[in-house]
DSSP file (Angstrom, degrees, kcal/mol; ACC not computed):
  #  RESIDUE AA STRUCTURE BP1 BP2  ACC     N-H-->O    O-->H-N    N-H-->O    O-->H-N    TCO  KAPPA ALPHA  PHI   PSI    X-CA   Y-CA   Z-CA
    1    1 A M              0   0    0      0, 0.0     2,-0.6     0, 0.0     0, 0.0   0.000 360.0 360.0 360.0 134.7  101.7  121.1  110.2
    2    2 A K        -     0   0    0      2,-0.0     2,-0.4     0, 0.0    50,-0.1  -0.836 360.0-152.5 -93.3 123.4  100.7  120.0  106.8
    3    3 A R        -     0   0    0     -2,-0.6     2,-0.7     2,-0.0     0, 0.0  -0.801   4.3-147.9 -97.6 137.0  100.2  122.9  104.3
    4    4 A I        -     0   0    0     -2,-0.4     2,-1.2     2,-0.1   101,-0.0  -0.913   5.8-162.9-106.7 113.4   97.9  122.4  101.4
    5    5 A Y        +     0   0    0     -2,-0.7     2,-0.3   101,-0.0    -2,-0.0  -0.698  48.7 108.1 -92.5  81.9   98.8  124.3   98.3
    6    6 A A        -     0   0    0     -2,-1.2    -2,-0.1     1,-0.1     3,-0.1  -0.994  65.6-138.8-155.3 145.5   95.7  124.2   96.4
    7    7 A S  S    S+     0   0    0     -2,-0.3     2,-0.4     1,-0.2   101,-0.1   0.580  96.3  49.3 -83.9  -5.5   93.0  126.7   95.4
    8    8 A T  S    S-     0   0    0     99,-0.3    99,-2.6   101,-0.0     2,-0.4  -0.978  70.0-158.7-139.5 128.0   90.4  124.1   96.1
    9    9 A I  E     -A  106   0A   0     -2,-0.4     2,-0.3    97,-0.2    97,-0.2  -0.837   9.2-156.6-105.5 136.9   90.0  122.0   99.2
   10   10 A G  E     -A  105   0A   0     95,-3.6    95,-2.3    -2,-0.4     2,-0.4  -0.868   5.4-165.6-111.8 148.4   88.1  118.8   99.2
   11   11 A I  E     +A  104   0A   0     -2,-0.3     2,-0.4    93,-0.2    93,-0.2  -0.988   9.6 177.1-129.7 122.2   86.4  117.1  102.2
   12   12 A D  E     +A  103   0A   0     91,-2.1    91,-3.1    -2,-0.4     2,-0.3  -0.936   7.9 171.3-119.9 146.3   85.3  113.4  101.9
   13   13 A Q  E     +A  102   0A   0     -2,-0.4     2,-0.3    89,-0.2    89,-0.2  -0.980   4.4 150.9-151.7 162.3   83.8  111.5  104.8
   14   14 A G  E     -A  101   0A   0     87,-1.8    87,-2.4    -2,-0.3     2,-0.4  -0.972  34.0-109.9-171.8-177.3   82.1  108.2  105.6
   15   15 A S  E     -A  100   0A   0     -2,-0.3     2,-0.4    85,-0.2    85,-0.2  -1.000  25.6-165.6-136.4 134.7   81.3  105.5  108.0
   16   16 A E  E     -A   99   0A   0     83,-2.9    83,-2.6    -2,-0.4     2,-0.6  -0.974  21.8-134.4-129.5 127.0   82.5  101.9  107.9
   17   17 A L  E     -A   98   0A   0     -2,-0.4    81,-0.3    81,-0.2     3,-0.1  -0.680  20.4-169.0 -69.2 118.0   81.4   98.7  109.6
   18   18 A L  E     -     0   0A   0     79,-2.5     2,-0.3    -2,-0.6    80,-0.2   0.897  58.6 -40.5 -81.9 -40.8   84.7   97.2  110.7
   19   19 A F  E     -A   97   0A   0     78,-1.4    78,-2.0    -3,-0.1    -1,-0.3  -0.944  34.2-149.9-172.8 164.2   83.2   93.9  111.7
   20   20 A S  E     +A   96   0A   0     -2,-0.3    76,-0.3    76,-0.2     4,-0.2  -0.802  31.0 157.2-141.9  95.9   80.4   92.1  113.4
   21   21 A D     >> +     0   0    0     74,-2.9     5,-2.3    -2,-0.3     4,-0.6   0.403  48.8  85.7-105.1   1.5   81.8   89.0  114.9
   22   22 A F  T >45S+     0   0    0     73,-1.0     3,-0.6     1,-0.2    -1,-0.1   0.934  92.6  44.7 -72.3 -44.6   79.3   88.2  117.7
   23   23 A D  T 345S+     0   0    0      1,-0.2    -1,-0.2    72,-0.2    -2,-0.1   0.770 120.5  39.8 -71.8 -23.3   76.7   86.2  115.6
   24   24 A T  T 345S-     0   0    0     -4,-0.2    -1,-0.2     0, 0.0    -2,-0.2   0.372 106.0-120.9-103.9   1.7   79.4   84.2  113.8
   25   25 A D  T <<5 -     0   0    0     -3,-0.6    -3,-0.2    -4,-0.6    -2,-0.1   0.913  52.8-177.1  55.3  42.3   81.7   83.6  116.8
   26   26 A G    >>< -     0   0    0     -5,-2.3     4,-3.0    69,-0.1     3,-0.5   0.023  40.3 -90.3 -65.6 172.5   84.3   85.4  114.7
   27   27 A E  H 3> S+     0   0    0      1,-0.2     4,-1.3     2,-0.2    -1,-0.1   0.786 122.6  54.8 -64.5 -31.2   87.9   86.0  115.7
   28   28 A M  H 34 S+     0   0    0      2,-0.2    66,-2.2     1,-0.1    -1,-0.2   0.858 118.9  35.3 -72.4 -28.8   87.4   89.4  117.4
   29   29 A W  H <4 S+     0   0    0     -3,-0.5    -2,-0.2    64,-0.2    -1,-0.1   0.875 132.6  24.8 -86.7 -42.2   84.8   87.8  119.7
   30   30 A A  H  < S+     0   0    0     -4,-3.0    -3,-0.2    -9,-0.1    -2,-0.2   0.660 104.3  91.9 -99.2 -22.2   86.1   84.4  120.3
   31   31 A G     <  -     0   0    0     -4,-1.3     2,-0.3    -5,-0.5     4,-0.1  -0.131  56.1-150.5 -75.9 170.1   89.8   84.9  119.7
   32   32 A K        +     0   0    0      2,-0.1    59,-0.2    61,-0.0    -2,-0.1  -0.885  53.3  18.5-133.2 166.8   92.6   85.7  122.1
   33   33 A D  S    S+     0   0    0     57,-1.5     2,-0.2    -2,-0.3    55,-0.1  -0.258 111.7   0.3  68.7-155.0   95.9   87.6  122.0
   34   34 A A  S    S+     0   0    0     55,-0.2     2,-0.3    53,-0.1    55,-0.2  -0.425  70.9 169.6 -71.3 129.4   96.8   90.0  119.2
   35   35 A R  E     -C   88   0B   0     53,-2.4    53,-2.0    -2,-0.2     2,-0.4  -0.994   9.8-171.4-140.6 144.5   94.0   90.4  116.5
   36   36 A E  E     -C   87   0B   0     -2,-0.3     2,-0.4    51,-0.2    51,-0.2  -0.995  11.3-165.6-141.2 140.3   93.6   92.8  113.7
   37   37 A R  E     -C   86   0B   0     49,-2.6    49,-2.9    -2,-0.4     2,-0.5  -1.000  11.3-164.4-124.3 129.5   90.9   93.8  111.2
   38   38 A R  E     -C   85   0B   0     -2,-0.4    47,-0.2    47,-0.2    -2,-0.0  -0.957   4.7-173.6-116.5 120.3   91.8   95.9  108.1
   39   39 A V  E     -C   84   0B   0     45,-2.7    45,-2.9    -2,-0.5     2,-0.2  -0.953  17.1-140.3-121.5 120.8   89.1   97.6  106.1
   40   40 A P  E     -C   83   0B   0      0, 0.0     2,-0.4     0, 0.0    43,-0.2  -0.470  15.0-161.6 -72.4 143.0   90.0   99.4  102.8
   41   41 A V  E     -C   82   0B   0     41,-3.2    41,-1.9    -2,-0.2     2,-0.5  -0.992   2.9-158.5-127.6 134.9   88.3  102.8  102.0
   42   42 A V  E     -C   81   0B   0     -2,-0.4    39,-0.3    39,-0.2    38,-0.1  -0.957  21.8-123.7-113.0 130.4   88.2  104.3   98.6
   43   43 A F        -     0   0    0     37,-2.5    36,-0.0    -2,-0.5   -31,-0.0  -0.239  21.9-116.5 -62.9 155.1   87.6  108.1   98.3
   44   44 A S  S    S-     0   0    0      1,-0.3    -1,-0.1   -31,-0.0    36,-0.0   0.795 100.3  -3.1 -67.5 -27.4   84.6  109.3   96.2
   45   45 A E  S    S-     0   0    0     34,-0.1    -1,-0.3    35,-0.0   -33,-0.0  -0.956  94.0 -87.6-157.2 156.4   87.1  110.9   93.9
   46   46 A P        -     0   0    0      0, 0.0    34,-0.2     0, 0.0     2,-0.2  -0.284  35.2-130.2 -67.9 146.7   91.0  111.2   94.1
   47   47 A F        -     0   0    0     32,-2.2    60,-0.3    60,-0.1    59,-0.1  -0.533  19.8-120.5 -84.5 162.1   92.7  114.1   96.0
   48   48 A K  S    S+     0   0    0     58,-3.2     2,-0.2    -2,-0.2    59,-0.2   0.863  95.1   5.3 -71.0 -38.6   95.4  116.0   94.3
   49   49 A N  S    S-     0   0    0     57,-0.7    -2,-0.1    30,-0.1    29,-0.1  -0.788 108.0 -60.8-130.3 174.8   97.9  115.0   97.0
   50   50 A I        -     0   0    0     -2,-0.2    56,-0.2    27,-0.1    29,-0.2  -0.472  63.2-143.5 -56.8 119.2   97.9  112.7  100.0
   51   51 A P        -     0   0    0      0, 0.0     2,-0.4     0, 0.0    54,-0.2  -0.288  17.1-101.1 -80.8 171.2   95.1  114.1  102.3
   52   52 A N  E     -B  104   0A   0     52,-2.8    52,-2.7   -50,-0.1     2,-0.4  -0.836  41.8-159.4 -88.4 131.6   94.9  114.3  106.1
   53   53 A V  E     -B  103   0A   0     -2,-0.4     2,-0.4    50,-0.2    50,-0.2  -0.968  11.5-169.9-122.9 129.9   92.7  111.5  107.4
   54   54 A L  E     -B  102   0A   0     48,-2.7    48,-1.9    -2,-0.4     2,-0.4  -0.955   6.6-175.8-115.3 131.0   91.0  111.4  110.7
   55   55 A V  E     +B  101   0A   0     -2,-0.4     2,-0.3    46,-0.2    46,-0.2  -0.995   3.6 176.0-130.7 138.8   89.3  108.2  112.0
   56   56 A T  E     -B  100   0A   0     44,-2.4    44,-2.7    -2,-0.4     2,-0.4  -0.990  38.2-104.4-137.2 147.0   87.3  107.7  115.2
   57   57 A L  E     -B   99   0A   0     -2,-0.3    42,-0.3    42,-0.2     3,-0.1  -0.551  32.0-177.4 -69.1 128.3   85.3  104.8  116.6
   58   58 A E  E     +     0   0A   0     40,-2.6     2,-0.3     1,-0.4    41,-0.2   0.795  69.7   3.3 -94.3 -37.1   81.7  105.5  116.1
   59   59 A M  E     +B   98   0A   0     39,-2.0    39,-2.7     2,-0.0    -1,-0.4  -0.987  62.0 173.6-150.3 137.1   80.4  102.4  117.8
   60   60 A F  E     -B   97   0A   0     -2,-0.3     2,-0.4    37,-0.2    37,-0.2  -0.992  13.5-160.7-144.2 149.2   81.9   99.5  119.7
   61   61 A D  E     +B   96   0A   0     35,-2.3    34,-2.7    -2,-0.3    35,-1.0  -0.965  21.1 176.7-130.4 110.2   80.3   96.6  121.6
   62   62 A M  E     -B   94   0A   0     -2,-0.4     2,-0.2    32,-0.2    32,-0.2  -0.872  37.6-102.6-120.4 149.7   82.7   94.9  124.0
   63   63 A D    >   -     0   0    0     30,-2.5     3,-0.9    -2,-0.3    30,-0.3  -0.512  26.7-148.6 -63.8 126.4   82.2   92.0  126.5
   64   64 A Q  T 3  S+     0   0    0     -2,-0.2    -1,-0.1     1,-0.2     4,-0.1   0.559  90.8  67.3 -76.8  -9.2   82.0   93.7  130.0
   65   65 A R  T 3  S+     0   0    0      2,-0.1     2,-0.2    28,-0.1    -1,-0.2   0.549  99.5  55.2 -88.4  -6.3   83.6   90.6  131.7
   66   66 A T  S <  S-     0   0    0     -3,-0.9    26,-0.1    27,-0.1     2,-0.1  -0.750  99.6 -81.7-118.9 166.4   87.0   91.2  129.9
   67   67 A N        -     0   0    0     -2,-0.2     2,-0.8     1,-0.1    26,-0.3  -0.386  41.7-129.7 -61.9 143.0   89.5   94.0  129.7
   68   68 A Q        +     0   0    0     24,-0.1     2,-0.4    -4,-0.1    -1,-0.1  -0.864  41.4 159.1-107.6 104.2   88.5   96.6  127.1
   69   69 A R        +     0   0    0     -2,-0.8     2,-0.3    20,-0.2    20,-0.2  -0.976   5.3 149.5-122.4 134.0   91.6   97.2  124.9
   70   70 A A        -     0   0    0     -2,-0.4     2,-0.4    18,-0.1    18,-0.2  -0.970  23.9-165.4-162.4 150.6   91.5   98.6  121.3
   71   71 A E  E     -D   87   0B   0     16,-2.2    16,-2.8    -2,-0.3     2,-0.5  -0.997   5.4-168.4-137.8 133.5   93.4  100.6  118.9
   72   72 A T  E     +D   86   0B   0     -2,-0.4     2,-0.3    14,-0.2    14,-0.2  -0.983  19.4 163.9-124.4 123.2   92.1  102.2  115.7
   73   73 A V  E     -D   85   0B   0     12,-2.4    12,-2.9    -2,-0.5     2,-0.4  -0.843  34.5-123.6-132.3 170.4   94.6  103.7  113.2
   74   74 A V  E     +D   84   0B   0     -2,-0.3     2,-0.3    10,-0.2    10,-0.2  -0.943  34.5 172.5-111.6 131.1   94.9  104.8  109.6
   75   75 A E  E     +D   83   0B   0      8,-2.4     8,-2.7    -2,-0.4    -2,-0.0  -0.922  51.3  24.4-135.2 166.3   97.5  103.2  107.4
   76   76 A N  S    S-     0   0    0     -2,-0.3     2,-0.3     6,-0.2    -1,-0.1   0.864  70.3-173.8  52.8  47.4   98.5  103.3  103.7
   77   77 A I        +     0   0    0      5,-0.1     2,-0.2    -3,-0.1     5,-0.2  -0.545  11.7 161.7 -72.9 133.8   97.0  106.7  102.9
   78   78 A T        -     0   0    0      3,-2.9     3,-0.2    -2,-0.3   -29,-0.1  -0.792  57.3 -90.8-135.6-178.3   97.2  107.5   99.2
   79   79 A E  S    S+     0   0    0     -2,-0.2   -32,-2.2     1,-0.2   -34,-0.1   0.707 126.5  45.8 -66.1 -18.9   95.4  110.1   96.9
   80   80 A N  S    S-     0   0    0      1,-0.2   -37,-2.5   -34,-0.2     2,-0.3   0.643 124.3 -55.5-101.4 -18.4   92.7  107.3   96.3
   81   81 A G  E     -C   42   0B   0    -39,-0.3    -3,-2.9    -3,-0.2     2,-0.3  -0.981  44.6-130.0 170.8-160.9   92.0  105.9   99.7
   82   82 A F  E     -C   41   0B   0    -41,-1.9   -41,-3.2    -2,-0.3     2,-0.4  -0.934  24.5 -99.6-165.0 177.0   93.4  104.3  102.9
   83   83 A D  E     -CD  40  75B   0     -8,-2.7    -8,-2.4    -2,-0.3     2,-0.5  -0.961  19.2-146.0-114.4 133.9   93.0  101.4  105.3
   84   84 A I  E     -CD  39  74B   0    -45,-2.9   -45,-2.7    -2,-0.4     2,-0.5  -0.876  21.0-163.1 -89.5 126.3   91.2  101.6  108.7
   85   85 A V  E     -CD  38  73B   0    -12,-2.9   -12,-2.4    -2,-0.5     2,-0.5  -0.943   8.8-170.6-116.8 124.3   93.0   99.2  111.1
   86   86 A F  E     -CD  37  72B   0    -49,-2.9   -49,-2.6    -2,-0.5     2,-0.4  -0.952  11.5-177.1-112.4 132.0   91.4   98.0  114.3
   87   87 A R  E     +CD  36  71B   0    -16,-2.8   -16,-2.2    -2,-0.5     2,-0.3  -0.952  10.8 167.0-128.8 145.2   93.5   96.0  116.8
   88   88 A T  E     -C   35   0B   0    -53,-2.0   -53,-2.4    -2,-0.4     2,-0.3  -0.909   8.6-176.5-141.8 173.1   92.9   94.3  120.1
   89   89 A W    >   +     0   0    0     -2,-0.3     3,-1.3   -55,-0.2   -55,-0.2  -0.959  43.2  29.3-161.4 175.6   94.9   91.9  122.2
   90   90 A G  T 3  S-     0   0    0     -2,-0.3   -57,-1.5     1,-0.2    -2,-0.0  -0.359 118.3 -28.7  64.6-140.2   94.8   89.8  125.4
   91   91 A D  T 3  S+     0   0    0    -59,-0.2    -1,-0.2    -2,-0.1   -59,-0.0   0.319  93.0 136.4 -94.6  10.2   91.4   88.5  126.6
   92   92 A T    <   -     0   0    0     -3,-1.3     2,-0.5   -26,-0.1   -24,-0.1  -0.278  39.0-158.1 -58.2 139.0   89.4   91.5  125.1
   93   93 A K        -     0   0    0    -26,-0.3   -30,-2.5   -30,-0.3     2,-0.6  -0.966   8.1-172.5-122.4 114.0   86.2   90.3  123.3
   94   94 A V  E     - B   0  62A   0    -66,-2.2   -73,-0.3    -2,-0.5   -32,-0.2  -0.925  11.9-172.8-112.7 121.1   84.7   92.7  120.8
   95   95 A A  E     -     0   0A   0    -34,-2.7   -74,-2.9    -2,-0.6   -73,-1.0   0.949  69.5 -22.0 -73.5 -50.4   81.3   91.9  119.3
   96   96 A R  E     -AB  20  61A   0    -35,-1.0   -35,-2.3   -76,-0.3     2,-0.3  -0.983  54.8-165.0-158.7 158.2   81.3   94.7  116.6
   97   97 A A  E     -AB  19  60A   0    -78,-2.0   -79,-2.5    -2,-0.3   -78,-1.4  -0.986   1.4-168.8-152.6 144.5   82.8   98.0  115.7
   98   98 A R  E     -AB  17  59A   0    -39,-2.7   -40,-2.6    -2,-0.3   -39,-2.0  -0.979  11.3-158.6-132.9 143.5   82.1  100.9  113.3
   99   99 A A  E     -AB  16  57A   0    -83,-2.6   -83,-2.9    -2,-0.3     2,-0.3  -0.921   6.3-148.4-122.6 147.6   84.4  103.7  112.5
  100  100 A S  E     -AB  15  56A   0    -44,-2.7   -44,-2.4    -2,-0.3     2,-0.3  -0.858  21.9-170.7-105.1 150.7   83.7  107.3  111.0
  101  101 A W  E     -AB  14  55A   0    -87,-2.4   -87,-1.8    -2,-0.3     2,-0.3  -0.963  15.3-167.4-139.4 156.8   86.3  109.0  108.9
  102  102 A M  E     -AB  13  54A   0    -48,-1.9   -48,-2.7    -2,-0.3     2,-0.4  -0.974   4.4-165.1-145.2 132.1   87.1  112.3  107.3
  103  103 A A  E     -AB  12  53A   0    -91,-3.1   -91,-2.1    -2,-0.3     2,-0.4  -0.962   6.0-173.9-116.8 134.8   89.7  113.2  104.7
  104  104 A I  E     +AB  11  52A   0    -52,-2.7   -52,-2.8    -2,-0.4     2,-0.3  -0.991  26.0 114.4-134.6 129.3   90.7  116.8  103.9
  105  105 A G  E     -A   10   0A   0    -95,-2.3   -95,-3.6    -2,-0.4     2,-0.1  -0.991  60.7 -56.8-175.0 176.0   93.1  117.8  101.1
  106  106 A G  E     -A    9   0A   0     -2,-0.3   -58,-3.2   -97,-0.2   -57,-0.7  -0.422  46.6-179.3 -71.1 140.4   93.7  119.6   97.9
  107  107 A V        -     0   0    0    -99,-2.6   -99,-0.3   -60,-0.3   -60,-0.1  -0.940  34.3 -92.4-132.3 158.1   91.6  118.7   94.9
  108  108 A E        -     0   0    0     -2,-0.3     2,-0.2     1,-0.1  -102,-0.0  -0.451  43.2-111.4 -71.0 142.4   91.6  119.9   91.3
  109  109 A A    >   -     0   0    0      1,-0.1     3,-1.7    -2,-0.1    -1,-0.1  -0.496  19.1-128.3 -69.1 139.1   89.2  122.7   90.5
  110  110 A E  T 3  S+     0   0    0      1,-0.3    -1,-0.1    -2,-0.2    -2,-0.1   0.758 109.7  48.6 -64.3 -20.8   86.4  121.7   88.2
  111  111 A D  T 3  S+     0   0    0      1,-0.0     2,-1.5     3,-0.0    -1,-0.3  -0.017  73.9 133.9-106.0  28.0   87.2  124.6   85.9
  112  112 A N    X>  +     0   0    0     -3,-1.7     3,-0.8     1,-0.2     4,-0.7  -0.636  27.7 178.0 -82.8  87.3   91.0  123.9   85.7
  113  113 A W  H 3> S+     0   0    0     -2,-1.5     4,-1.2     1,-0.2     3,-0.3   0.759  71.8  65.6 -64.6 -26.7   91.5  124.2   82.0
  114  114 A D  H 34 S+     0   0    0      1,-0.2    -1,-0.2     2,-0.2     3,-0.1   0.857 104.2  44.7 -67.4 -34.4   95.2  123.6   82.2
  115  115 A E  H <4 S+     0   0    0     -3,-0.8    -1,-0.2     1,-0.2    -2,-0.2   0.635 107.0  61.2 -81.4 -13.8   94.7  120.0   83.4
  116  116 A M  H  <        0   0    0     -4,-0.7    -2,-0.2    -3,-0.3    -1,-0.2   0.805 360.0 360.0 -80.8 -29.8   92.0  119.3   80.8
  117  117 A Y     <        0   0    0     -4,-1.2    -2,-0.2    -3,-0.1    -3,-0.1   0.347 360.0 360.0-126.3 360.0   94.2  119.8   77.7
């Protein structure tokens, strides 16, 4: 369990289009074997410490004639942002994918006079 030692908790959230490869015959749609797409996300304002981040696939469009394999993970979390990483492998063909994310962590209070001077 991660304990947050802060008098103020911040929640930031968003949605990111990871790719749309169908129209361009891109790697996720036309490729084979291991493939990866990495999308950097910047928080609307920095957290006090490294936050907890949750990512989930919001939409995916896969070819029904091939195996459906995918992994979505979060990497490189800092106080300022993180990377969403989507991976697939084998004969899987992914036309497009979008992910939703939420970050929860401590933030500075707006009236924290000690930090201002």
